[in-house]
Structure formats: structure tokens, C-alpha cells
PQR file with spaces between the fields and no chain letter, atoms N, CA, C, O and H, PARSE charges and radii, in Angstrom:
ATOM       1  N    MET     1       0.829   -1.184    0.000 -0.4000 1.5000
ATOM       2  CA   MET     1       0.000    0.000    0.000 -0.0000 2.0000
ATOM       3  C    MET     1       0.875    1.249    0.000  0.5500 1.7000
ATOM       4  O    MET     1       2.030    1.225    0.424 -0.5500 1.4000
ATOM       5  N    SER     2       0.300    2.314   -0.478 -0.4000 1.5000
ATOM       6  CA   SER     2       1.010    3.585   -0.533 -0.0000 2.0000
ATOM       7  C    SER     2       0.939    4.283    0.812  0.5500 1.7000
ATOM       8  O    SER     2       0.089    3.992    1.654 -0.5500 1.4000
ATOM       9  H    SER     2      -0.639    2.333   -0.822  0.4000 1.0000
ATOM      10  N    GLU     3       1.855    5.203    0.977 -0.4000 1.5000
ATOM      11  CA   GLU     3       1.879    5.991    2.203 -0.0000 2.0000
ATOM      12  C    GLU     3       0.850    7.114    2.084  0.5500 1.7000
ATOM      13  O    GLU     3       0.711    7.730    1.028 -0.5500 1.4000
ATOM      14  H    GLU     3       2.545    5.439    0.293  0.4000 1.0000
ATOM      15  N    ILE     4       0.142    7.369    3.161 -0.4000 1.5000
ATOM      16  CA   ILE     4      -0.852    8.433    3.180 -0.0000 2.0000
ATOM      17  C    ILE     4      -0.119    9.770    3.315  0.5500 1.7000
ATOM      18  O    ILE     4       0.757    9.938    4.163 -0.5500 1.4000
ATOM      19  H    ILE     4       0.255    6.868    4.019  0.4000 1.0000
ATOM      20  N    VAL     5      -0.504   10.713    2.454 -0.4000 1.5000
ATOM      21  CA   VAL     5       0.155   12.015    2.437 -0.0000 2.0000
ATOM      22  C    VAL     5      -0.847   13.081    2.824  0.5500 1.7000
ATOM      23  O    VAL     5      -1.949   13.139    2.279 -0.5500 1.4000
ATOM      24  H    VAL     5      -1.216   10.577    1.765  0.4000 1.0000
ATOM      25  N    ASN     6      -0.464   13.922    3.764 -0.4000 1.5000
ATOM      26  CA   ASN     6      -1.288   15.057    4.144 -0.0000 2.0000
ATOM      27  C    ASN     6      -1.008   16.168    3.136  0.5500 1.7000
ATOM      28  O    ASN     6       0.095   16.715    3.103 -0.5500 1.4000
ATOM      29  H    ASN     6       0.431   13.875    4.207  0.4000 1.0000
ATOM      30  N    LEU     7      -2.002   16.502    2.318 -0.4000 1.5000
ATOM      31  CA   LEU     7      -1.806   17.468    1.244 -0.0000 2.0000
ATOM      32  C    LEU     7      -1.464   18.857    1.767  0.5500 1.7000
ATOM      33  O    LEU     7      -0.691   19.578    1.136 -0.5500 1.4000
ATOM      34  H    LEU     7      -2.898   16.058    2.345  0.4000 1.0000
ATOM      35  N    ARG     8      -2.015   19.235    2.886 -0.4000 1.5000
ATOM      36  CA   ARG     8      -1.718   20.542    3.465 -0.0000 2.0000
ATOM      37  C    ARG     8      -0.239   20.624    3.834  0.5500 1.7000
ATOM      38  O    ARG     8       0.419   21.628    3.557 -0.5500 1.4000
ATOM      39  H    ARG     8      -2.643   18.649    3.399  0.4000 1.0000
ATOM      40  N    ARG     9       0.278   19.579    4.454 -0.4000 1.5000
ATOM      41  CA   ARG     9       1.704   19.560    4.830 -0.0000 2.0000
ATOM      42  C    ARG     9       2.595   19.545    3.590  0.5500 1.7000
ATOM      43  O    ARG     9       3.631   20.209    3.557 -0.5500 1.4000
ATOM      44  H    ARG     9      -0.256   18.764    4.679  0.4000 1.0000
ATOM      45  N    ALA    10       2.194   18.793    2.582 -0.4000 1.5000
ATOM      46  CA   ALA    10       2.984   18.729    1.354 -0.0000 2.0000
ATOM      47  C    ALA    10       3.013   20.095    0.665  0.5500 1.7000
ATOM      48  O    ALA    10       4.058   20.513    0.167 -0.5500 1.4000
ATOM      49  H    ALA    10       1.352   18.253    2.609  0.4000 1.0000
ATOM      50  N    ARG    11       1.881   20.786    0.633 -0.4000 1.5000
ATOM      51  CA   ARG    11       1.804   22.113    0.012 -0.0000 2.0000
ATOM      52  C    ARG    11       2.678   23.110    0.771  0.5500 1.7000
ATOM      53  O    ARG    11       3.399   23.900    0.163 -0.5500 1.4000
ATOM      54  H    ARG    11       1.033   20.445    1.038  0.4000 1.0000
ATOM      55  N    LYS    12       2.609   23.067    2.098 -0.4000 1.5000
ATOM      56  CA   LYS    12       3.421   23.983    2.902 -0.0000 2.0000
ATOM      57  C    LYS    12       4.908   23.665    2.759  0.5500 1.7000
ATOM      58  O    LYS    12       5.729   24.581    2.705 -0.5500 1.4000
ATOM      59  H    LYS    12       2.022   22.424    2.592  0.4000 1.0000
ATOM      60  N    ALA    13       5.262   22.398    2.697 -0.4000 1.5000
ATOM      61  CA   ALA    13       6.667   22.014    2.529 -0.0000 2.0000
ATOM      62  C    ALA    13       7.192   22.494    1.178  0.5500 1.7000
ATOM      63  O    ALA    13       8.327   22.963    1.084 -0.5500 1.4000
ATOM      64  H    ALA    13       4.596   21.654    2.740  0.4000 1.0000
ATOM      65  N    LYS    14       6.376   22.380    0.138 -0.4000 1.5000
ATOM      66  CA   LYS    14       6.774   22.865   -1.183 -0.0000 2.0000
ATOM      67  C    LYS    14       6.960   24.375   -1.152  0.5500 1.7000
ATOM      68  O    LYS    14       7.917   24.890   -1.729 -0.5500 1.4000
ATOM      69  H    LYS    14       5.455   21.999    0.214  0.4000 1.0000
ATOM      70  N    GLY    15       6.065   25.085   -0.492 -0.4000 1.5000
ATOM      71  CA   GLY    15       6.176   26.541   -0.365 -0.0000 2.0000
ATOM      72  C    GLY    15       7.444   26.946    0.357  0.5500 1.7000
ATOM      73  O    GLY    15       8.108   27.905   -0.037 -0.5500 1.4000
ATOM      74  H    GLY    15       5.287   24.667   -0.023  0.4000 1.0000
ATOM      75  N    ARG    16       7.785   26.216    1.421 -0.4000 1.5000
ATOM      76  CA   ARG    16       9.020   26.505    2.161 -0.0000 2.0000
ATOM      77  C    ARG    16      10.256   26.265    1.296  0.5500 1.7000
ATOM      78  O    ARG    16      11.206   27.047    1.329 -0.5500 1.4000
ATOM      79  H    ARG    16       7.245   25.437    1.741  0.4000 1.0000
ATOM      80  N    ALA    17      10.235   25.181    0.524 -0.4000 1.5000
ATOM      81  CA   ALA    17      11.366   24.867   -0.340 -0.0000 2.0000
ATOM      82  C    ALA    17      11.525   25.940   -1.421  0.5500 1.7000
ATOM      83  O    ALA    17      12.644   26.351   -1.728 -0.5500 1.4000
ATOM      84  H    ALA    17       9.463   24.547    0.497  0.4000 1.0000
ATOM      85  N    ASP    18      10.413   26.390   -1.996 -0.4000 1.5000
ATOM      86  CA   ASP    18      10.466   27.452   -3.002 -0.0000 2.0000
ATOM      87  C    ASP    18      11.004   28.747   -2.399  0.5500 1.7000
ATOM      88  O    ASP    18      11.818   29.433   -3.018 -0.5500 1.4000
ATOM      89  H    ASP    18       9.504   26.056   -1.747  0.4000 1.0000
ATOM      90  N    ALA    19      10.550   29.079   -1.194 -0.4000 1.5000
ATOM      91  CA   ALA    19      11.013   30.295   -0.528 -0.0000 2.0000
ATOM      92  C    ALA    19      12.502   30.203   -0.209  0.5500 1.7000
ATOM      93  O    ALA    19      13.221   31.195   -0.326 -0.5500 1.4000
ATOM      94  H    ALA    19       9.888   28.522   -0.691  0.4000 1.0000
ATOM      95  N    ALA    20      12.969   29.027    0.191 -0.4000 1.5000
ATOM      96  CA   ALA    20      14.386   28.853    0.499 -0.0000 2.0000
ATOM      97  C    ALA    20      15.235   29.005   -0.763  0.5500 1.7000
ATOM      98  O    ALA    20      16.323   29.579   -0.724 -0.5500 1.4000
ATOM      99  H    ALA    20      12.384   28.221    0.286  0.4000 1.0000
ATOM     100  N    HIS    21      14.729   28.488   -1.874 -0.4000 1.5000
ATOM     101  CA   HIS    21      15.453   28.609   -3.148 -0.0000 2.0000
ATOM     102  C    HIS    21      15.543   30.077   -3.570  0.5500 1.7000
ATOM     103  O    HIS    21      16.600   30.537   -4.003 -0.5500 1.4000
ATOM     104  H    HIS    21      13.845   28.022   -1.906  0.4000 1.0000
ATOM     105  N    LYS    22      14.445   30.803   -3.444 -0.4000 1.5000
ATOM     106  CA   LYS    22      14.424   32.223   -3.799 -0.0000 2.0000
ATOM     107  C    LYS    22      15.350   33.012   -2.874  0.5500 1.7000
ATOM     108  O    LYS    22      16.051   33.915   -3.331 -0.5500 1.4000
ATOM     109  H    LYS    22      13.587   30.430   -3.092  0.4000 1.0000
ATOM     110  N    ALA    23      15.361   32.689   -1.591 -0.4000 1.5000
ATOM     111  CA   ALA    23      16.215   33.386   -0.627 -0.0000 2.0000
ATOM     112  C    ALA    23      17.689   33.152   -0.941  0.5500 1.7000
ATOM     113  O    ALA    23      18.504   34.064   -0.796 -0.5500 1.4000
ATOM     114  H    ALA    23      14.791   31.956   -1.219  0.4000 1.0000
ATOM     115  N    ALA    24      18.036   31.952   -1.363 -0.4000 1.5000
ATOM     116  CA   ALA    24      19.428   31.664   -1.713 -0.0000 2.0000
ATOM     117  C    ALA    24      19.856   32.510   -2.907  0.5500 1.7000
ATOM     118  O    ALA    24      20.971   33.031   -2.934 -0.5500 1.4000
ATOM     119  H    ALA    24      17.374   31.212   -1.480  0.4000 1.0000
ATOM     120  N    GLY    25      18.979   32.646   -3.883 -0.4000 1.5000
ATOM     121  CA   GLY    25      19.278   33.484   -5.037 -0.0000 2.0000
ATOM     122  C    GLY    25      19.442   34.945   -4.648  0.5500 1.7000
ATOM     123  O    GLY    25      20.329   35.632   -5.155 -0.5500 1.4000
ATOM     124  H    GLY    25      18.073   32.223   -3.860  0.4000 1.0000
ATOM     125  N    ASN    26      18.592   35.417   -3.751 -0.4000 1.5000
ATOM     126  CA   ASN    26      18.683   36.806   -3.299 -0.0000 2.0000
ATOM     127  C    ASN    26      19.950   37.053   -2.494  0.5500 1.7000
ATOM     128  O    ASN    26      20.534   38.134   -2.572 -0.5500 1.4000
ATOM     129  H    ASN    26      17.872   34.859   -3.338  0.4000 1.0000
ATOM     130  N    ARG    27      20.378   36.058   -1.721 -0.4000 1.5000
ATOM     131  CA   ARG    27      21.629   36.221   -0.966 -0.0000 2.0000
ATOM     132  C    ARG    27      22.806   36.386   -1.908  0.5500 1.7000
ATOM     133  O    ARG    27      23.704   37.188   -1.654 -0.5500 1.4000
ATOM     134  H    ARG    27      19.903   35.180   -1.659  0.4000 1.0000
ATOM     135  N    LEU    28      22.803   35.624   -3.001 -0.4000 1.5000
ATOM     136  CA   LEU    28      23.873   35.762   -3.982 -0.0000 2.0000
ATOM     137  C    LEU    28      23.804   37.117   -4.669  0.5500 1.7000
ATOM     138  O    LEU    28      24.828   37.755   -4.914 -0.5500 1.4000
ATOM     139  H    LEU    28      22.073   34.972   -3.208  0.4000 1.0000
ATOM     140  N    ARG    29      22.591   37.549   -4.975 -0.4000 1.5000
ATOM     141  CA   ARG    29      22.409   38.771   -5.744 -0.0000 2.0000
ATOM     142  C    ARG    29      22.642   40.030   -4.928  0.5500 1.7000
ATOM     143  O    ARG    29      23.311   40.949   -5.399 -0.5500 1.4000
ATOM     144  H    ARG    29      21.759   37.031   -4.775  0.4000 1.0000
ATOM     145  N    PHE    30      22.110   40.094   -3.726 -0.4000 1.5000
ATOM     146  CA   PHE    30      22.140   41.314   -2.935 -0.0000 2.0000
ATOM     147  C    PHE    30      23.074   41.248   -1.731  0.5500 1.7000
ATOM     148  O    PHE    30      23.320   42.268   -1.087 -0.5500 1.4000
ATOM     149  H    PHE    30      21.566   39.347   -3.344  0.4000 1.0000
ATOM     150  N    GLY    31      23.588   40.086   -1.424 -0.4000 1.5000
ATOM     151  CA   GLY    31      24.367   39.933   -0.204 -0.0000 2.0000
ATOM     152  C    GLY    31      25.857   40.147   -0.376  0.5500 1.7000
ATOM     153  O    GLY    31      26.615   39.980    0.579 -0.5500 1.4000
ATOM     154  H    GLY    31      23.389   39.258   -1.947  0.4000 1.0000
ATOM     155  N    ALA    32      26.297   40.518   -1.581 -0.4000 1.5000
ATOM     156  CA   ALA    32      27.725   40.692   -1.815 -0.0000 2.0000
ATOM     157  C    ALA    32      28.195   41.993   -1.172  0.5500 1.7000
ATOM     158  O    ALA    32      27.479   42.994   -1.199 -0.5500 1.4000
ATOM     159  H    ALA    32      25.681   40.654   -2.357  0.4000 1.0000
ATOM     160  N    PRO    33      29.388   41.984   -0.597 -0.5600 1.5000
ATOM     161  CA   PRO    33      29.937   43.214   -0.021  0.2800 2.0000
ATOM     162  C    PRO    33      30.183   44.258   -1.110  0.5500 1.7000
ATOM     163  O    PRO    33      30.329   43.926   -2.286 -0.5500 1.4000
ATOM     164  N    LYS    34      30.226   45.507   -0.701 -0.4000 1.5000
ATOM     165  CA   LYS    34      30.393   46.604   -1.649 -0.0000 2.0000
ATOM     166  C    LYS    34      31.673   46.459   -2.466  0.5500 1.7000
ATOM     167  O    LYS    34      31.664   46.712   -3.671 -0.5500 1.4000
ATOM     168  H    LYS    34      30.107   45.777    0.255  0.4000 1.0000
ATOM     169  N    ALA    35      32.757   46.061   -1.839 -0.4000 1.5000
ATOM     170  CA   ALA    35      34.031   45.907   -2.540 -0.0000 2.0000
ATOM     171  C    ALA    35      33.927   44.838   -3.628  0.5500 1.7000
ATOM     172  O    ALA    35      34.475   44.998   -4.718 -0.5500 1.4000
ATOM     173  H    ALA    35      32.764   45.856   -0.860  0.4000 1.0000
ATOM     174  N    GLU    36      33.227   43.757   -3.327 -0.4000 1.5000
ATOM     175  CA   GLU    36      33.061   42.681   -4.305 -0.0000 2.0000
ATOM     176  C    GLU    36      32.206   43.134   -5.487  0.5500 1.7000
ATOM     177  O    GLU    36      32.507   42.807   -6.635 -0.5500 1.4000
ATOM     178  H    GLU    36      32.782   43.626   -2.442  0.4000 1.0000
ATOM     179  N    ARG    37      31.133   43.892   -5.205 -0.4000 1.5000
ATOM     180  CA   ARG    37      30.296   44.420   -6.286 -0.0000 2.0000
ATOM     181  C    ARG    37      31.086   45.372   -7.170  0.5500 1.7000
ATOM     182  O    ARG    37      30.973   45.325   -8.395 -0.5500 1.4000
ATOM     183  H    ARG    37      30.889   44.158   -4.272  0.4000 1.0000
ATOM     184  N    GLU    38      31.888   46.238   -6.552 -0.4000 1.5000
ATOM     185  CA   GLU    38      32.695   47.186   -7.320 -0.0000 2.0000
ATOM     186  C    GLU    38      33.748   46.465   -8.159  0.5500 1.7000
ATOM     187  O    GLU    38      34.006   46.852   -9.299 -0.5500 1.4000
ATOM     188  H    GLU    38      31.980   46.276   -5.557  0.4000 1.0000
ATOM     189  N    ARG    39      34.353   45.424   -7.600 -0.4000 1.5000
ATOM     190  CA   ARG    39      35.349   44.653   -8.344 -0.0000 2.0000
ATOM     191  C    ARG    39      34.712   43.967   -9.549  0.5500 1.7000
ATOM     192  O    ARG    39      35.300   43.931  -10.630 -0.5500 1.4000
ATOM     193  H    ARG    39      34.143   45.110   -6.674  0.4000 1.0000
ATOM     194  N    ALA    40      33.509   43.421   -9.360 -0.4000 1.5000
ATOM     195  CA   ALA    40      32.806   42.765  -10.463 -0.0000 2.0000
ATOM     196  C    ALA    40      32.448   43.783  -11.544  0.5500 1.7000
ATOM     197  O    ALA    40      32.564   43.489  -12.734 -0.5500 1.4000
ATOM     198  H    ALA    40      33.032   43.449   -8.482  0.4000 1.0000
ATOM     199  N    ALA    41      32.015   44.975  -11.141 -0.4000 1.5000
ATOM     200  CA   ALA    41      31.680   46.012  -12.123 -0.0000 2.0000
ATOM     201  C    ALA    41      32.921   46.447  -12.879  0.5500 1.7000
ATOM     202  O    ALA    41      32.859   46.668  -14.088 -0.5500 1.4000
ATOM     203  H    ALA    41      31.920   45.214  -10.174  0.4000 1.0000
ATOM     204  N    ALA    42      34.063   46.575  -12.182 -0.4000 1.5000
ATOM     205  CA   ALA    42      35.308   46.966  -12.840 -0.0000 2.0000
ATOM     206  C    ALA    42      35.757   45.890  -13.823  0.5500 1.7000
ATOM     207  O    ALA    42      36.261   46.208  -14.901 -0.5500 1.4000
ATOM     208  H    ALA    42      34.114   46.395  -11.200  0.4000 1.0000
ATOM     209  N    THR    43      35.580   44.638  -13.466 -0.4000 1.5000
ATOM     210  CA   THR    43      35.947   43.538  -14.357 -0.0000 2.0000
ATOM     211  C    THR    43      35.079   43.548  -15.613  0.5500 1.7000
ATOM     212  O    THR    43      35.583   43.363  -16.721 -0.5500 1.4000
ATOM     213  H    THR    43      35.171   44.380  -12.591  0.4000 1.0000
ATOM     214  N    ARG    44      33.769   43.765  -15.440 -0.4000 1.5000
ATOM     215  CA   ARG    44      32.878   43.848  -16.603 -0.0000 2.0000
ATOM     216  C    ARG    44      33.267   45.005  -17.510  0.5500 1.7000
ATOM     217  O    ARG    44      33.268   44.859  -18.732 -0.5500 1.4000
ATOM     218  H    ARG    44      33.360   43.916  -14.540  0.4000 1.0000
ATOM     219  N    GLU    45      33.597   46.150  -16.928 -0.4000 1.5000
ATOM     220  CA   GLU    45      33.997   47.316  -17.718 -0.0000 2.0000
ATOM     221  C    GLU    45      35.295   47.047  -18.475  0.5500 1.7000
ATOM     222  O    GLU    45      35.423   47.422  -19.640 -0.5500 1.4000
ATOM     223  H    GLU    45      33.596   46.268  -15.935  0.4000 1.0000
ATOM     224  N    LEU    46      36.254   46.401  -17.819 -0.4000 1.5000
ATOM     225  CA   LEU    46      37.520   46.064  -18.463 -0.0000 2.0000
ATOM     226  C    LEU    46      37.289   45.117  -19.637  0.5500 1.7000
ATOM     227  O    LEU    46      37.871   45.303  -20.705 -0.5500 1.4000
ATOM     228  H    LEU    46      36.150   46.097  -16.872  0.4000 1.0000
ATOM     229  N    GLU    47      36.447   44.106  -19.450 -0.4000 1.5000
ATOM     230  CA   GLU    47      36.135   43.172  -20.530 -0.0000 2.0000
ATOM     231  C    GLU    47      35.438   43.882  -21.686  0.5500 1.7000
ATOM     232  O    GLU    47      35.706   43.582  -22.849 -0.5500 1.4000
ATOM     233  H    GLU    47      35.974   43.955  -18.582  0.4000 1.0000
ATOM     234  N    ARG    48      34.548   44.818  -21.376 -0.4000 1.5000
ATOM     235  CA   ARG    48      33.850   45.571  -22.415 -0.0000 2.0000
ATOM     236  C    ARG    48      34.840   46.417  -23.211  0.5500 1.7000
ATOM     237  O    ARG    48      34.760   46.477  -24.438 -0.5500 1.4000
ATOM     238  H    ARG    48      34.330   45.062  -20.431  0.4000 1.0000
ATOM     239  N    ARG    49      35.776   47.073  -22.515 -0.4000 1.5000
ATOM     240  CA   ARG    49      36.773   47.901  -23.201 -0.0000 2.0000
ATOM     241  C    ARG    49      37.698   47.056  -24.071  0.5500 1.7000
ATOM     242  O    ARG    49      38.054   47.463  -25.177 -0.5500 1.4000
ATOM     243  H    ARG    49      35.841   47.025  -21.518  0.4000 1.0000
ATOM     244  N    ARG    50      38.084   45.897  -23.584 -0.4000 1.5000
ATOM     245  CA   ARG    50      38.951   45.018  -24.388 -0.0000 2.0000
ATOM     246  C    ARG    50      38.237   44.582  -25.659  0.5500 1.7000
ATOM     247  O    ARG    50      38.826   44.580  -26.740 -0.5500 1.4000
ATOM     248  H    ARG    50      37.794   45.566  -22.686  0.4000 1.0000
ATOM     249  N    LEU    51      36.986   44.217  -25.527 -0.4000 1.5000
ATOM     250  CA   LEU    51      36.213   43.797  -26.687 -0.0000 2.0000
ATOM     251  C    LEU    51      36.059   44.959  -27.667  0.5500 1.7000
ATOM     252  O    LEU    51      36.213   44.782  -28.875 -0.5500 1.4000
ATOM     253  H    LEU    51      36.508   44.218  -24.649  0.4000 1.0000
ATOM     254  N    GLU    52      35.762   46.125  -27.154 -0.4000 1.5000
ATOM     255  CA   GLU    52      35.606   47.301  -28.001 -0.0000 2.0000
ATOM     256  C    GLU    52      36.931   47.654  -28.686  0.5500 1.7000
ATOM     257  O    GLU    52      36.934   48.121  -29.825 -0.5500 1.4000
ATOM     258  H    GLU    52      35.637   46.269  -26.173  0.4000 1.0000
ATOM     259  N    GLY    53      38.040   47.434  -28.002 -0.4000 1.5000
ATOM     260  CA   GLY    53      39.343   47.718  -28.565 -0.0000 2.0000
ATOM     261  C    GLY    53      39.708   46.788  -29.709  0.5500 1.7000
ATOM     262  O    GLY    53      40.491   47.164  -30.581 -0.5500 1.4000
ATOM     263  H    GLY    53      38.037   47.055  -27.077  0.4000 1.0000
ATOM     264  N    HIS    54      39.164   45.600  -29.723 -0.4000 1.5000
ATOM     265  CA   HIS    54      39.452   44.634  -30.780 -0.0000 2.0000
ATOM     266  C    HIS    54      38.454   44.723  -31.937  0.5500 1.7000
ATOM     267  O    HIS    54      38.567   43.984  -32.915 -0.5500 1.4000
ATOM     268  H    HIS    54      38.528   45.294  -29.015  0.4000 1.0000
ATOM     269  N    ARG    55      37.497   45.611  -31.825 -0.4000 1.5000
ATOM     270  CA   ARG    55      36.487   45.749  -32.869 -0.0000 2.0000
ATOM     271  C    ARG    55      37.126   46.361  -34.117  0.5500 1.7000
ATOM     272  O    ARG    55      37.934   47.285  -34.027 -0.5500 1.4000
ATOM     273  H    ARG    55      37.405   46.211  -31.030  0.4000 1.0000
ATOM     274  N    ARG    56      36.755   45.838  -35.263 -0.4000 1.5000
ATOM     275  CA   ARG    56      37.262   46.362  -36.528 -0.0000 2.0000
ATOM     276  C    ARG    56      36.424   47.561  -36.935  0.5500 1.7000
ATOM     277  O    ARG    56      35.194   47.522  -36.902 -0.5500 1.4000
ATOM     278  H    ARG    56      36.098   45.087  -35.336  0.4000 1.0000
ATOM     279  N    GLU    57      37.103   48.611  -37.313 -0.4000 1.5000
ATOM     280  CA   GLU    57      36.396   49.807  -37.752 -0.0000 2.0000
ATOM     281  C    GLU    57      36.332   49.798  -39.274  0.5500 1.7000
ATOM     282  O    GLU    57      37.267   49.349  -39.936 -0.5500 1.4000
ATOM     283  H    GLU    57      38.102   48.642  -37.340  0.4000 1.0000
ATOM     284  N    SER    58      35.224   50.295  -39.830 -0.4000 1.5000
ATOM     285  CA   SER    58      35.086   50.338  -41.273 -0.0000 2.0000
ATOM     286  C    SER    58      35.914   51.496  -41.823  0.5500 1.7000
ATOM     287  O    SER    58      36.122   52.499  -41.141 -0.5500 1.4000
ATOM     288  H    SER    58      34.464   50.659  -39.292  0.4000 1.0000
ATOM     289  N    GLU    59      36.379   51.350  -43.045 -0.4000 1.5000
ATOM     290  CA   GLU    59      37.191   52.385  -43.688 -0.0000 2.0000
ATOM     291  C    GLU    59      36.265   53.510  -44.166  0.5500 1.7000
ATOM     292  O    GLU    59      35.103   53.248  -44.480 -0.5500 1.4000
ATOM     293  H    GLU    59      36.210   50.535  -43.599  0.4000 1.0000
ATOM     294  N    PRO    60      36.754   54.756  -44.228 -0.5600 1.5000
ATOM     295  CA   PRO    60      35.907   55.890  -44.597  0.2800 2.0000
ATOM     296  C    PRO    60      35.228   55.756  -45.957  0.5500 1.7000
ATOM     297  O    PRO    60      34.080   56.178  -46.098 -0.5500 1.4000
ATOM     298  N    GLY    61      35.901   55.177  -46.976 -0.4000 1.5000
ATOM     299  CA   GLY    61      35.309   55.052  -48.301 -0.0000 2.0000
ATOM     300  C    GLY    61      34.473   53.816  -48.491  0.5500 1.7000
ATOM     301  O    GLY    61      33.823   53.669  -49.526 -0.5500 1.4000
ATOM     302  H    GLY    61      36.833   54.834  -46.861  0.4000 1.0000
ATOM     303  N    SER    62      34.471   52.924  -47.526 -0.4000 1.5000
ATOM     304  CA   SER    62      33.755   51.662  -47.637 -0.0000 2.0000
ATOM     305  C    SER    62      32.256   51.855  -47.425  0.5500 1.7000
ATOM     306  O    SER    62      31.833   52.714  -46.651 -0.5500 1.4000
ATOM     307  H    SER    62      34.999   53.044  -46.686  0.4000 1.0000
ATOM     308  N    GLU    63      31.455   51.040  -48.126 -0.4000 1.5000
ATOM     309  CA   GLU    63      30.015   51.134  -47.946 -0.0000 2.0000
ATOM     310  C    GLU    63      29.507   50.057  -46.988  0.5500 1.7000
ATOM     311  O    GLU    63      28.300   49.941  -46.778 -0.5500 1.4000
ATOM     312  H    GLU    63      31.799   50.342  -48.754  0.4000 1.0000
ATOM     313  N    ASP    64      30.414   49.268  -46.405 -0.4000 1.5000
ATOM     314  CA   ASP    64      30.021   48.265  -45.418 -0.0000 2.0000
ATOM     315  C    ASP    64      29.622   48.972  -44.145  0.5500 1.7000
ATOM     316  O    ASP    64      30.281   49.921  -43.720 -0.5500 1.4000
ATOM     317  H    ASP    64      31.394   49.362  -46.575  0.4000 1.0000
ATOM     318  N    ALA    65      28.555   48.517  -43.540 -0.4000 1.5000
ATOM     319  CA   ALA    65      28.102   49.178  -42.318 -0.0000 2.0000
ATOM     320  C    ALA    65      28.553   48.431  -41.115  0.5500 1.7000
ATOM     321  O    ALA    65      28.264   48.839  -39.990 -0.5500 1.4000
ATOM     322  H    ALA    65      28.020   47.746  -43.885  0.4000 1.0000
């Protein structure tokens, strides 16, 4: 025979698990120290500048856009 499941308890347990998952994501997103956030922003900016620096520019007489 199958085990009897209390649907109310199962629903609440699922809600708690979902809330815990969301909280873990928020801790990663908002819980970083200011220095770490600034370092990540500086790294993104450096990567953007490097990529922009390697971009090929079109020649003045060329019709390629």
C-alpha cells in the first residue's frame, strides 16, 4: 500500500522549499559586499573595453556598415 500524504503539509513544505530557493538566489544577488560588487563592475567594464578595442572599424570610403 502507498503511504498516506497530508496534502496541506505537502503544500506547505513545497512553499518553504520554493522560498528557500528564492532566498538563496537573493543572498547571492544582494548579499555581496560593496568591494566585491565594485570589483565585479570593474571587471565587466575592463572586458567591455577590451572587446571594443578589438572591434574592426570600417574604412571611410567603404560602404560596409
